[in-house]
N, C-alpha and C positions, 0 to 999 in steps of 0.2 A: 321645463328645467332649463336653467341657464347654461349654455354650452361653454361659457367662459369660466364657470366654477371649477375648482379642482376636482379631479377624477374621484377621489375618495369621498368627497362631499356629495357628488352626483350619485354615487353608488349607495351611500347611506340614505339619501332621499328616496331612491328607488326601493330600497328595502323597507323603509318606513311606509311607503305607499302600498306595497304589495303584501307586507307581512304585519298588518295592523292587528292588534292595537300597540304592539311593541315599537320602541324607538331603537335606532341602530347607530353604531359607530363602526367604521371600517378602518382596519390597519393593514398595511402592506409590508411584507417582508422585503427588505431592500429599499432602494431609492424609488420614489414615485416617478412614473413616466412623465415626460415633459408635456405630453398632450394625450388626449383620449385615444387617438389613433396609434400611439406608440405602445399601448398596453397589449402585450402578448407575452406568454410565459410568465404570468404573474400569479402569485398565491396570496389570497386575501383572507383575513379573519373578520367576520362580521359579528360584532358583539351586540347582544340584545339587552335592553333595559325595559322595565315596566313604566307605567305612567308616572310613578313617583320617582323614577330615576334609579331604582335598585336594579342591580345586575341580575340577569336571568341566564346564567351560563348554560343551562340545559337546552336553551334555544339558540345558542351560538351556531354559526355556520362557517364552513371553509369553502371558499370559491377559488377554483383554479381556472385560470384563463390561459388558453394556449391556441396557437395557430398550427394548422396542418395544411401546408400550401397556402392557398388563398382563403381557406375556410377557418372561421373562428369557432372554437369549441369551448364549452364550459363544463366543469365537473363540480357539482354542489354536494357537500357532505354535511350532515347534521352531527355536530360534534358531541352533543349531549346524549346520543344514543348510538352505540357502536353497531347495533343490529338494524338501524334504520336504513332503508334502501338509499342508494346513491342516485343522483340525477345527472345524467350526461345530457347536455343540450348542444346540439349542432344545428342542422337544418330542421330537426324535430327533437322532441324529448324522448329519452329512453331511460326507464327506471331499471336499476340492477340491484340484486341482492348484495349486501356489503360483504358477506362471507365468501361468495363464489363468483361474483361478477355476472351471473346469469340474469337474463331479463326477467322482470316481474311486473305485475300490475302496479299502476299508480296508487300510492297509499291514500287514505282518506283525506289527509292534510296536504296532498301534493299539488293541488291546483295553484295555490298562491306561490309556491316555490317555482313552478313552471312559469307563472306570470313574471316573477322576478327575473328569471333567466332570459325571457324574451325581452324584457326592458333593458337588461344589461347588454344583450347582443345589439339592440337598437342604439344604445349609447356608444358602443364601440365600433359600430359599422362606419366605414369612411363616408364622410358627407360628400354629396354630389357638388361639383363646382358651380 
């Protein structure tokens, strides 16, 4: 991935790679950060489309990016299913019931979502000088 590309483009490409065969667009609430390293306390909507370009809203995701101290944390929500577990991803992945916030097992379709979160964390990690 090109580190000079805009953040939303990089995130859409990461979603395309990890969540095949769908194609994705990413929208940000508010102004886009000036650089990848500036992204903290962001809320993104990841919109899915099929191979023909038709919207697949039940596969849309919401990605919340926030920092706690020096740690980068992600919260991924499947917008098309209110009962789908939530994925919190910090140093490791934690799945939680949407209704209670209690930990649960990874769902059958959870591995690609975890891969996406790992890729997002890698994109947002400050680069070594």
